[in-house]
C-alpha positions as a Markdown table, in Angstrom:
| # | Residue | x | y | z |
|---|---|---|---|---|
| 1 | Met | 15.8 | 118.3 | 81.9 |
| 2 | Leu | 12.3 | 117.5 | 83.2 |
| 3 | Val | 13.7 | 114.9 | 85.5 |
| 4 | Ile | 16.1 | 117.4 | 87.0 |
| 5 | Thr | 13.3 | 120.0 | 87.4 |
| 6 | Gly | 11.2 | 117.4 | 89.1 |
| 7 | Ile | 13.9 | 116.5 | 91.6 |
| 8 | Ile | 14.5 | 120.2 | 92.4 |
| 9 | Leu | 10.8 | 120.8 | 92.9 |
| 10 | Ser | 10.5 | 117.7 | 95.1 |
| 11 | Gly | 13.3 | 119.0 | 97.3 |
| 12 | Leu | 11.7 | 122.4 | 97.6 |
| 13 | Val | 8.3 | 120.9 | 98.5 |
| 14 | Ser | 10.0 | 118.6 | 101.1 |
| 15 | Gly | 11.8 | 121.6 | 102.6 |
| 16 | Val | 8.7 | 123.7 | 102.9 |
| 17 | Asp | 6.8 | 120.8 | 104.3 |
| 18 | Ala | 9.4 | 120.3 | 107.0 |
| 19 | Gln | 9.3 | 124.0 | 107.9 |
| 20 | Leu | 5.5 | 123.9 | 108.2 |
| 21 | Glu | 5.8 | 120.9 | 110.5 |
| 22 | Gln | 8.3 | 122.7 | 112.7 |
| 23 | Arg | 6.1 | 125.8 | 112.9 |
| 24 | Asp | 3.0 | 123.7 | 113.8 |
| 25 | Arg | 4.9 | 121.8 | 116.5 |
| 26 | Arg | 6.2 | 125.1 | 118.0 |
| 27 | Gln | 2.7 | 126.5 | 118.1 |
| 28 | Thr | 1.3 | 123.3 | 119.7 |
| 29 | Arg | 4.1 | 123.2 | 122.2 |
| 30 | Gln | 3.3 | 126.8 | 123.2 |
| 31 | Gln | -0.4 | 125.9 | 123.5 |
| 32 | Leu | 0.5 | 123.0 | 125.8 |
| 33 | Glu | 2.4 | 125.3 | 128.0 |
| 34 | Glu | -0.6 | 127.6 | 128.2 |
| 35 | Ile | -2.8 | 124.7 | 129.0 |
| 36 | Lys | -0.5 | 123.7 | 131.8 |
| 37 | His | -0.7 | 127.2 | 133.4 |
| 38 | Ala | -4.5 | 127.2 | 133.0 |
| 39 | Leu | -4.8 | 123.8 | 134.7 |
| 40 | Leu | -2.7 | 125.0 | 137.6 |
| 41 | Gly | -4.6 | 128.2 | 137.9 |
| 42 | Phe | -7.9 | 126.2 | 137.9 |
| 43 | Ala | -6.6 | 124.0 | 140.7 |
| 44 | Val | -5.6 | 127.0 | 142.9 |
| 45 | Ala | -9.0 | 128.7 | 142.3 |
| 46 | Asn | -11.2 | 125.5 | 142.7 |
| 47 | Gly | -9.2 | 123.2 | 145.0 |
| 48 | Arg | -9.1 | 120.5 | 142.3 |
| 49 | Leu | -8.2 | 119.9 | 138.7 |
| 50 | Pro | -11.0 | 119.8 | 136.1 |
| 51 | Cys | -12.6 | 116.6 | 134.9 |
| 52 | Pro | -12.2 | 115.8 | 131.2 |
| 53 | Asp | -14.9 | 116.7 | 128.6 |
| 54 | Ser | -15.8 | 113.0 | 128.2 |
| 55 | Ala | -19.2 | 113.5 | 126.5 |
| 56 | Gly | -20.6 | 115.9 | 124.0 |
| 57 | Asn | -17.3 | 117.6 | 122.9 |
| 58 | Asp | -18.6 | 120.9 | 124.1 |
| 59 | Gly | -15.5 | 121.9 | 126.0 |
| 60 | Ile | -17.3 | 121.7 | 129.4 |
| 61 | Glu | -15.9 | 119.4 | 132.1 |
| 62 | Asp | -18.3 | 116.6 | 132.9 |
| 63 | Pro | -19.7 | 116.6 | 136.5 |
| 64 | Pro | -17.1 | 115.2 | 138.9 |
| 65 | Leu | -19.7 | 112.8 | 140.3 |
| 66 | Gly | -21.4 | 112.0 | 137.0 |
| 67 | Val | -21.4 | 108.7 | 135.3 |
| 68 | Gly | -18.0 | 108.2 | 133.6 |
| 69 | Gly | -16.7 | 111.2 | 135.4 |
| 70 | Cys | -13.7 | 111.6 | 137.7 |
| 71 | Thr | -14.5 | 108.8 | 140.2 |
| 72 | Asp | -13.0 | 106.0 | 138.1 |
| 73 | Leu | -9.4 | 104.7 | 138.4 |
| 74 | Val | -8.4 | 107.0 | 135.5 |
| 75 | Ser | -10.5 | 109.6 | 133.7 |
| 76 | Val | -9.5 | 110.4 | 130.1 |
| 77 | Gly | -11.3 | 112.5 | 127.5 |
| 78 | Asn | -11.1 | 115.7 | 125.6 |
| 79 | Leu | -9.5 | 118.7 | 127.2 |
| 80 | Pro | -12.3 | 120.9 | 128.8 |
| 81 | Trp | -11.2 | 123.9 | 126.9 |
| 82 | Ala | -14.3 | 126.0 | 127.5 |
| 83 | Thr | -14.1 | 125.4 | 131.3 |
| 84 | Leu | -10.4 | 126.5 | 131.2 |
| 85 | Gly | -11.1 | 129.4 | 128.9 |
| 86 | Ile | -8.5 | 128.5 | 126.3 |
| 87 | Gly | -8.4 | 127.4 | 122.6 |
| 88 | Gln | -9.9 | 124.1 | 121.6 |
| 89 | Phe | -7.6 | 122.8 | 118.9 |
| 90 | Asp | -3.9 | 122.1 | 118.3 |
| 91 | Ala | -2.1 | 123.4 | 115.2 |
| 92 | Trp | -3.7 | 120.6 | 113.2 |
| 93 | Gln | -7.2 | 121.5 | 114.2 |
| 94 | Arg | -7.7 | 118.5 | 116.5 |
| 95 | Asn | -8.8 | 118.3 | 120.2 |
| 96 | Phe | -6.2 | 117.8 | 122.9 |
| 97 | Thr | -6.6 | 114.6 | 124.9 |
| 98 | Tyr | -6.7 | 115.1 | 128.7 |
| 99 | Gly | -6.2 | 112.6 | 131.4 |
| 100 | Val | -6.4 | 113.2 | 135.1 |
| 101 | Thr | -6.0 | 111.2 | 138.3 |
| 102 | Pro | -9.6 | 111.3 | 139.8 |
| 103 | Thr | -8.2 | 111.9 | 143.3 |
| 104 | Phe | -7.2 | 115.4 | 142.2 |
| 105 | Ala | -10.3 | 116.2 | 140.2 |
| 106 | Asp | -13.3 | 114.9 | 142.2 |
| 107 | Asn | -15.3 | 117.0 | 144.6 |
| 108 | Leu | -15.1 | 114.5 | 147.5 |
| 109 | Val | -13.6 | 116.8 | 150.0 |
| 110 | Ser | -11.7 | 115.1 | 152.8 |
| 111 | Ser | -12.3 | 116.1 | 156.4 |
| 112 | Ala | -9.0 | 114.6 | 157.6 |
| 113 | Pro | -5.9 | 113.2 | 156.1 |
| 114 | Pro | -5.6 | 109.4 | 155.6 |
| 115 | Ala | -3.4 | 107.3 | 157.8 |
| 116 | Ser | -0.8 | 107.3 | 155.0 |
| 117 | Cys | -0.3 | 111.0 | 155.3 |
| 118 | Ser | 2.6 | 111.0 | 157.6 |
| 119 | Ser | 6.1 | 112.5 | 157.7 |
| 120 | Pro | 9.1 | 112.6 | 160.1 |
| 121 | Leu | 7.3 | 115.5 | 161.7 |
| 122 | Gly | 4.1 | 113.5 | 162.2 |
| 123 | Arg | 0.7 | 113.5 | 160.6 |
| 124 | Gln | 0.0 | 116.2 | 158.0 |
| 125 | Pro | -2.9 | 118.6 | 158.6 |
| 126 | Pro | -6.2 | 118.0 | 156.8 |
| 127 | Pro | -6.7 | 119.9 | 153.6 |
| 128 | Pro | -8.4 | 123.3 | 153.7 |
| 129 | Pro | -12.2 | 123.5 | 153.1 |
| 130 | Gly | -13.1 | 123.0 | 149.4 |
| 131 | Val | -9.9 | 121.1 | 148.5 |
| 132 | Ser | -10.4 | 117.6 | 147.3 |
| 133 | Phe | -6.8 | 116.2 | 147.9 |
| 134 | Glu | -4.1 | 116.2 | 150.5 |
| 135 | Leu | -0.4 | 117.1 | 150.3 |
| 136 | Cys | 0.4 | 113.4 | 150.5 |
| 137 | Ser | -2.1 | 112.3 | 147.7 |
| 138 | Val | -0.6 | 110.0 | 145.1 |
| 139 | Ala | -1.3 | 110.2 | 141.4 |
| 140 | Asn | -1.6 | 107.1 | 139.2 |
| 141 | Phe | -0.2 | 108.3 | 135.8 |
| 142 | Ser | 3.3 | 107.4 | 134.6 |
| 143 | Val | 5.2 | 108.8 | 131.6 |
| 144 | Leu | 7.5 | 106.4 | 129.7 |
| 145 | Asp | 9.9 | 106.9 | 126.8 |
| 146 | Gly | 8.3 | 104.0 | 125.0 |
| 147 | Ala | 5.4 | 101.6 | 125.2 |
| 148 | Pro | 5.6 | 98.9 | 127.9 |
| 149 | Pro | 7.2 | 96.5 | 128.6 |
| 150 | Gly | 10.3 | 98.1 | 127.1 |
| 151 | Gly | 9.7 | 101.8 | 127.9 |
| 152 | Ala | 11.8 | 103.4 | 130.7 |
| 153 | Thr | 10.2 | 105.7 | 133.2 |
| 154 | Val | 10.4 | 109.4 | 132.4 |
| 155 | Ala | 8.2 | 110.6 | 135.3 |
| 156 | Gln | 5.8 | 109.0 | 137.8 |
| 157 | Asn | 3.2 | 110.2 | 140.3 |
| 158 | Ile | 1.7 | 112.4 | 137.5 |
| 159 | Ala | -1.5 | 114.2 | 138.3 |
| 160 | Thr | -2.6 | 115.1 | 134.8 |
| 161 | Val | -1.4 | 114.5 | 131.2 |
| 162 | Val | -2.3 | 116.5 | 128.0 |
| 163 | Ile | -1.6 | 115.1 | 124.6 |
| 164 | Ser | -1.6 | 116.3 | 121.0 |
| 165 | Tyr | -1.5 | 113.5 | 118.5 |
| 166 | Gly | 0.5 | 115.6 | 116.1 |
| 167 | Arg | 0.3 | 115.9 | 112.4 |
| 168 | Asn | -0.7 | 112.3 | 111.8 |
| 169 | Gly | -3.5 | 112.6 | 114.4 |
| 170 | Gly | -2.6 | 109.2 | 115.8 |
| 171 | Met | -3.7 | 107.6 | 112.5 |
| 172 | Ala | -1.8 | 105.1 | 110.4 |
| 173 | Pro | 1.0 | 104.8 | 109.8 |
| 174 | Thr | 1.7 | 104.6 | 113.5 |
| 175 | Asn | 3.4 | 102.3 | 116.1 |
| 176 | Ser | 3.0 | 101.0 | 119.6 |
| 177 | Asp | 4.3 | 104.2 | 121.2 |
| 178 | Glu | 1.6 | 106.4 | 119.6 |
| 179 | Thr | -1.0 | 103.7 | 120.1 |
| 180 | Glu | -0.2 | 103.7 | 123.8 |
| 181 | Asn | -1.2 | 107.3 | 124.0 |
| 182 | Gln | -4.6 | 106.5 | 122.7 |
| 183 | Asp | -5.7 | 103.6 | 124.9 |
| 184 | Gly | -7.1 | 105.6 | 127.9 |
| 185 | Asp | -4.9 | 104.0 | 130.5 |
| 186 | Val | -2.5 | 105.4 | 133.1 |
| 187 | Ile | 0.6 | 105.3 | 130.9 |
| 188 | Ala | 1.6 | 108.0 | 128.4 |
| 189 | Val | 4.6 | 107.9 | 126.1 |
| 190 | Asp | 6.8 | 111.0 | 125.6 |
| 191 | Lys | 9.9 | 110.6 | 123.4 |
| 192 | Val | 11.9 | 112.3 | 120.7 |
| 193 | Tyr | 10.1 | 113.3 | 117.5 |
| 194 | Ser | 10.7 | 110.9 | 114.6 |
| 195 | Ser | 9.6 | 111.3 | 111.0 |
| 196 | Asn | 10.9 | 107.8 | 110.1 |
| 197 | Pro | 8.0 | 106.1 | 108.3 |
| 198 | Ala | 8.9 | 102.8 | 109.9 |
| 199 | Gln | 8.9 | 104.2 | 113.4 |
| 200 | Pro | 7.0 | 107.5 | 113.4 |
| 201 | Phe | 6.4 | 109.5 | 116.6 |
| 202 | Asp | 5.0 | 113.0 | 116.4 |
| 203 | Asp | 2.8 | 113.2 | 119.6 |
| 204 | Leu | 3.4 | 116.1 | 121.9 |
| 205 | Val | 2.9 | 115.5 | 125.6 |
| 206 | Glu | 2.7 | 117.9 | 128.6 |
| 207 | Phe | 2.2 | 116.7 | 132.2 |
| 208 | Ile | 1.9 | 118.0 | 135.7 |
| 209 | Ser | 3.6 | 116.1 | 138.5 |
| 210 | Thr | 2.1 | 115.8 | 141.9 |
| 211 | Asn | 5.1 | 117.7 | 143.3 |
| 212 | Glu | 4.5 | 120.6 | 140.9 |
| 213 | Leu | 0.8 | 120.7 | 141.7 |
| 214 | Met | 1.5 | 120.8 | 145.4 |
| 215 | Tyr | 4.1 | 123.5 | 145.0 |
| 216 | Thr | 1.6 | 125.6 | 143.1 |
| 217 | Met | -1.1 | 125.0 | 145.7 |
| 218 | Leu | 1.4 | 126.0 | 148.5 |
| 219 | Ala | 2.6 | 129.1 | 146.6 |
| 220 | Gly | -1.0 | 130.1 | 145.9 |
| 221 | Gly | -1.8 | 130.0 | 149.6 |
| 222 | Val | -4.3 | 127.1 | 149.3 |
| 223 | Phe | -2.3 | 124.9 | 151.6 |
| 224 | Arg | -0.7 | 126.6 | 154.6 |
């Protein structure tokens, strides 16, 4: 009788645990969508994306021209939640990781488009005053469905990526796909959720492509 009761209770606990996991993932997915809107709104208002909060964990973006700021090949840190005016933590009370292509986040305003800015209609116009990138600017993030070398491309030319490390927080047990999301390079992994202990993956990833960013800037009247 005790064995049967234990089995029943174990099943109930497992079911409740799965429901809580689903609830937390829904909440975090909604937060990521809100973060995406906040980032696009910041870009329209400021002519650039924010830098990460890479020092101090105070939620304030670090100066675009500061040491370790947005002038490196890739800039990754905590989401600058205070700068964006949004919540700090995901559903598991952990910071979001934020990576941005520095071209779209520095304050080095171009006075003319580079030679690569061309189209069948000719050279593109220079960016408006106060905008740090051109319509032809290229981002250096890629999103794969698995860690390289085996991962296939999900999206490329990505301006910015935001990651929640999920319930496990990127801690063991983990695998190469989750580890890839923590190494601070220009590759992020976004794939189907898995609770398999042998191959877990519970990261949640949101990203903004260059095309989406440019469309938002055009729709907002920044580029004309």
